[in-house]
C-alpha positions as CSV (number, residue, x, y, z in Angstrom):
1,M,9.6,-21.5,-10.0
2,P,5.9,-20.8,-9.6
3,N,3.4,-23.5,-9.6
4,G,-0.4,-23.8,-9.6
5,I,-2.2,-20.8,-11.1
6,H,1.0,-18.9,-11.6
7,R,3.0,-21.6,-13.4
8,D,2.6,-19.9,-16.8
9,R,3.2,-16.4,-15.5
10,P,7.0,-16.3,-15.9
11,L,6.8,-17.2,-19.6
12,Q,4.1,-14.6,-20.1
13,L,6.2,-11.9,-18.5
14,L,9.3,-12.9,-20.5
15,K,7.2,-12.6,-23.7
16,G,6.0,-9.2,-22.5
17,F,9.5,-7.9,-21.9
18,A,10.6,-9.2,-25.4
19,A,7.6,-7.5,-27.0
20,Y,8.4,-4.2,-25.3
21,E,12.1,-4.4,-26.3
22,E,11.2,-5.2,-29.9
23,E,9.5,-1.9,-30.1
24,F,11.6,0.3,-27.8
25,G,15.0,-1.4,-27.7
26,P,16.7,-3.4,-25.0
27,L,16.2,-2.7,-21.3
28,P,19.8,-2.3,-20.0
29,G,19.0,-3.6,-16.5
30,I,17.9,-7.0,-17.7
31,V,20.3,-7.8,-20.5
32,D,21.9,-10.2,-18.0
33,P,19.6,-13.3,-18.1
34,A,20.0,-13.7,-14.3
35,A,18.7,-10.2,-13.7
36,R,15.8,-10.8,-16.1
37,Q,14.9,-14.0,-14.4
38,T,15.2,-12.4,-10.9
39,L,12.9,-9.5,-11.9
40,V,10.3,-11.9,-13.2
41,E,10.4,-13.9,-10.0
42,Q,10.0,-10.7,-8.0
43,M,7.0,-9.8,-10.1
44,V,5.3,-13.1,-9.5
45,S,5.9,-12.6,-5.7
46,S,4.3,-9.2,-6.0
47,I,1.3,-10.6,-7.9
48,R,0.8,-13.3,-5.2
49,R,0.9,-10.7,-2.3
50,I,-1.7,-8.5,-4.1
51,E,-3.9,-11.5,-4.9
52,Y,-3.8,-12.6,-1.3
53,V,-5.8,-9.5,-0.3
54,R,-8.1,-9.6,-3.3
55,N,-9.0,-13.2,-2.5
56,F,-10.4,-12.4,0.9
57,R,-13.8,-12.5,-0.7
58,H,-13.3,-16.1,-1.7
59,R,-12.4,-17.3,1.7
60,P,-14.7,-18.6,4.5
61,A,-16.6,-16.0,6.5
62,I,-14.2,-13.6,8.3
63,S,-14.4,-13.4,12.1
64,A,-15.6,-10.3,13.8
65,D,-12.4,-10.6,15.9
66,R,-10.5,-9.2,13.0
67,I,-11.7,-5.7,14.0
68,N,-11.1,-6.3,17.7
69,P,-7.7,-4.8,18.7
70,Y,-7.9,-6.8,22.0
71,S,-8.0,-10.1,20.1
72,P,-5.0,-12.0,18.8
73,L,-6.9,-12.4,15.6
74,F,-6.9,-8.6,15.0
75,D,-6.1,-7.9,11.3
76,P,-7.1,-4.4,10.0
77,L,-7.0,-5.6,6.3
78,K,-9.3,-8.6,6.9
79,G,-11.2,-6.4,9.3
80,A,-11.8,-3.8,6.6
81,F,-13.2,-6.5,4.3
82,Y,-15.4,-7.7,7.1
83,L,-16.7,-4.3,7.9
84,D,-17.5,-3.6,4.2
85,T,-19.5,-6.9,3.9
86,K,-21.6,-5.6,6.8
87,G,-22.3,-2.4,5.1
88,H,-19.9,-0.2,7.0
89,R,-17.8,1.3,4.1
90,E,-16.4,4.3,5.9
91,E,-15.4,2.3,9.0
92,A,-13.8,-0.1,6.6
93,V,-11.7,2.7,5.0
94,W,-10.8,3.9,8.4
95,I,-9.4,0.6,9.6
96,A,-7.6,0.1,6.3
97,F,-6.0,3.5,6.9
98,L,-4.8,2.2,10.4
99,G,-3.5,-0.9,8.8
100,T,-1.6,1.1,6.1
101,H,-0.2,3.7,8.4
102,F,1.2,1.4,11.0
103,G,1.7,-1.6,8.7
104,K,2.4,-5.2,9.6
105,H,5.8,-5.6,11.2
106,A,7.8,-8.8,10.4
107,Q,8.0,-9.8,14.1
108,D,5.4,-7.6,15.8
109,A,2.7,-8.1,13.2
110,W,-0.2,-5.7,13.9
111,K,0.8,-4.9,17.5
112,L,1.3,-1.2,17.0
113,A,-2.0,-0.7,15.2
114,A,-3.8,-2.7,17.8
115,N,-2.3,-0.8,20.7
116,V,-3.2,2.6,19.3
117,M,-6.7,1.6,18.1
118,G,-7.4,-0.2,21.3
119,S,-5.9,2.3,23.7
120,F,-3.2,-0.2,24.8
121,G,-5.9,-2.5,26.1
122,K,-7.0,0.0,28.7
123,G,-9.7,2.1,27.0
124,P,-12.0,2.5,24.1
125,V,-11.6,1.3,20.6
126,W,-11.0,4.2,18.2
127,T,-13.4,3.6,15.4
128,L,-14.0,6.3,12.9
129,E,-17.2,7.3,14.6
130,R,-15.6,7.4,18.1
131,Y,-12.6,9.3,16.9
132,G,-14.7,11.9,15.1
133,A,-16.8,12.5,18.3
134,H,-13.9,12.4,20.8
135,T,-10.8,13.5,19.1
136,A,-9.5,15.3,22.2
137,D,-9.9,12.1,24.2
138,F,-7.9,10.2,21.6
139,E,-5.1,12.6,21.9
140,A,-5.2,12.4,25.7
141,M,-5.0,8.6,25.4
142,L,-1.8,9.0,23.3
143,A,-0.4,11.4,25.9
144,A,-1.1,8.9,28.7
145,H,0.8,6.2,26.8
146,S,3.7,8.3,25.6
147,D,6.2,6.2,27.5
148,D,4.6,3.0,26.1
149,L,5.0,4.4,22.6
150,K,8.7,5.0,23.2
151,S,9.2,1.4,24.0
152,K,9.2,-0.8,20.9
153,S,8.7,-3.9,23.0
154,I,5.5,-2.5,24.5
155,S,4.0,-0.6,21.6
156,G,5.2,-2.6,18.6
157,R,6.9,-1.3,15.5
158,F,6.0,0.1,12.1
159,S,6.3,-2.1,9.1
160,N,9.2,-1.8,6.7
161,H,7.3,0.6,4.4
162,R,6.5,2.9,7.4
163,Q,9.7,2.5,9.3
164,Y,10.6,6.2,9.1
165,Q,7.3,7.3,10.7
166,S,7.4,8.8,14.2
167,K,5.6,7.4,17.3
168,K,5.7,10.8,19.0
169,I,2.2,11.7,20.2
170,D,2.0,14.9,18.2
171,N,2.9,13.2,15.0
172,I,0.4,10.4,15.4
173,G,-2.2,12.9,16.4
174,K,-1.6,14.9,13.3
175,V,-1.7,11.9,11.0
176,F,-5.1,10.9,12.4
177,S,-6.6,14.4,12.4
178,T,-5.5,15.2,8.8
179,F,-6.6,11.8,7.5
180,H,-10.0,12.2,9.3
181,E,-10.3,15.7,7.8
182,W,-9.5,14.3,4.3
183,L,-11.9,11.4,4.6
184,T,-14.9,13.3,6.0
185,A,-14.4,16.5,4.0
186,S,-16.7,15.4,1.2
187,G,-18.8,13.1,3.2
188,G,-16.7,9.9,3.1
189,M,-15.1,7.7,0.5
190,N,-18.3,6.9,-1.4
191,A,-19.1,10.6,-1.7
192,K,-15.6,11.4,-2.9
193,V,-15.8,8.7,-5.6
194,R,-19.2,9.9,-6.8
195,L,-17.9,13.5,-7.0
196,I,-14.9,12.4,-9.0
197,H,-17.2,10.4,-11.3
198,K,-19.1,13.6,-12.1
199,E,-15.9,15.6,-12.7
200,A,-13.6,13.1,-14.4
201,G,-15.7,10.1,-15.4
202,Q,-15.7,6.5,-14.0
203,E,-12.4,5.2,-15.3
204,P,-10.7,3.6,-12.2
205,T,-7.3,5.0,-13.0
206,A,-8.7,8.5,-13.3
207,V,-10.3,8.2,-10.0
208,F,-7.1,6.9,-8.4
209,K,-5.2,9.8,-9.8
210,K,-7.7,12.3,-8.4
211,L,-7.7,10.7,-5.0
212,Y,-3.9,10.5,-4.9
213,R,-3.6,14.2,-5.6
214,S,-6.3,15.0,-3.1
215,M,-4.3,13.4,-0.2
216,K,-1.4,16.0,-0.4
217,D,-2.4,17.4,3.0
218,V,-2.6,14.1,4.9
219,Y,0.4,14.3,7.3
220,G,2.9,11.5,7.1
221,F,1.5,10.2,3.8
222,G,4.0,11.0,1.2
223,R,4.3,9.2,-2.1
224,L,4.6,5.8,-0.7
225,G,1.9,6.2,2.0
226,K,-0.6,7.5,-0.5
227,F,0.2,4.8,-3.1
228,D,0.0,2.0,-0.5
229,F,-3.2,3.3,1.0
230,L,-5.1,3.8,-2.2
231,T,-3.9,0.5,-3.8
232,M,-5.1,-1.2,-0.6
233,V,-8.5,0.5,-0.9
234,G,-8.7,-0.8,-4.5
235,K,-7.7,-4.3,-3.6
236,L,-10.3,-4.4,-0.8
237,D,-13.0,-3.1,-3.2
238,L,-13.6,-0.2,-1.0
239,A,-13.5,2.1,-4.0
240,P,-13.5,1.3,-7.8
241,I,-9.9,2.5,-8.3
242,D,-6.7,1.2,-9.9
243,A,-3.3,2.8,-9.9
244,D,-2.8,5.0,-12.9
245,S,1.0,5.1,-12.7
246,V,3.9,3.8,-10.6
247,H,4.2,7.4,-9.3
248,L,8.0,7.6,-9.1
249,T,8.3,11.3,-8.1
250,G,9.5,11.3,-4.5
251,A,10.3,7.5,-4.6
252,T,13.5,5.9,-3.4
253,G,13.6,2.1,-3.9
254,P,11.1,1.9,-6.8
255,L,12.9,4.8,-8.6
256,F,16.3,3.0,-8.1
257,G,14.8,-0.1,-9.5
258,A,13.3,1.7,-12.4
259,K,16.6,3.5,-13.2
260,L,18.4,0.2,-13.0
261,L,15.9,-1.4,-15.4
262,V,15.6,1.5,-17.9
263,L,19.0,3.1,-17.7
264,G,21.2,0.3,-16.5
265,A,22.2,1.7,-13.1
266,A,20.3,2.5,-9.9
267,N,22.2,5.8,-9.5
268,A,22.0,6.9,-13.1
269,E,20.9,10.4,-13.9
270,G,17.3,10.7,-15.2
271,K,14.1,12.6,-14.7
272,P,11.7,10.6,-12.6
273,K,8.7,11.6,-14.8
274,E,10.5,10.3,-17.9
275,I,11.5,7.0,-16.2
276,E,8.0,6.7,-14.8
277,K,6.5,7.1,-18.3
278,A,8.8,4.2,-19.6
279,V,7.8,1.9,-16.7
280,D,4.1,2.8,-17.1
281,T,4.4,2.0,-20.8
282,L,6.0,-1.3,-20.0
283,D,2.8,-2.4,-18.2
284,D,1.0,-2.2,-21.6
285,Y,3.1,-5.3,-22.5
286,L,3.2,-7.0,-19.1
287,N,-0.3,-6.4,-17.9
288,V,0.5,-6.8,-14.3
289,G,-0.7,-3.5,-13.0
290,K,1.2,-0.5,-11.6
291,Q,1.4,-1.8,-8.1
292,V,3.1,-5.0,-9.1
293,L,5.7,-2.9,-11.1
294,E,6.3,-0.5,-8.2
295,D,6.6,-3.2,-5.6
296,S,8.7,-5.7,-7.7
297,L,11.2,-3.0,-8.9
298,C,11.7,-1.8,-5.4
299,N,12.5,-5.4,-4.2
300,W,14.5,-6.4,-7.3
301,Q,17.0,-3.5,-7.0
302,K,18.0,-4.8,-3.6
303,S,19.3,-8.0,-5.2
304,P,19.2,-7.8,-9.0
305,T,20.6,-11.2,-9.9
306,V,19.6,-13.4,-7.0
307,Y,16.0,-13.8,-6.0
308,I,15.3,-13.0,-2.3
309,Y,11.8,-13.0,-0.9
310,F,10.7,-9.7,0.6
311,R,7.5,-9.1,2.6
312,G,7.2,-5.5,1.4
């Protein structure tokens, strides 16, 4: 069971579930006490993973090597926080994109992101500024390392969340070019947020919703990619945003988990939007945030009655 600052969280979550069920009726997926307890434990794990990133600001000064793909200390998420503290918001968003797109593999860690960003140790570092000025050179670099990209032992691998992404040079090139176009189209993240504030107000969930919808043309960033990227931007304080919904349309694992919880079976028939609404409403009682719900439901449905730790 959790200890330290999270020792009271399981009881709070159990009370939240009880309050929801008192108003809306039992949640079929957690009638079994073992399933209820397992879901609670998965939620606490999700909270911890999210707070790990949010707590970067409370840690000792972050090393500049976190943005150096040639260094064993390279970490694009800590690097994004470092860049932002130095006043480089757009570069911070860019390296957060790299971290989200390639992800941290369980064994290879940030190897794939480091290789692409650092030209496999044999060329320039592809910052936002350099990429924008030398896009053709970036694509030539990918072509020169096409064989390296085919070898997982040389290039590294995508994280679990990004495991179905392609390392073909045309695909990586399209991901980078469409994301760059999206990011720079309105003058960068700060400008995008200011524009949304004028159009829709400053509510963080409304801004998230607008940004989520605006990313429809970013290649390789479907529901999960957009959700992971924007929630990371929020956790790193690169934009004042917070997920407005669990966004289940187009989901697999999270939708299976939500169906299991709400309908009693992962393969039950049900409209994603209706299930999404029920899960979003549940957060009014749990107060954990939509990312915790999305992440924990995905992990919980893999082992509903026995807790297993998943890295995400």
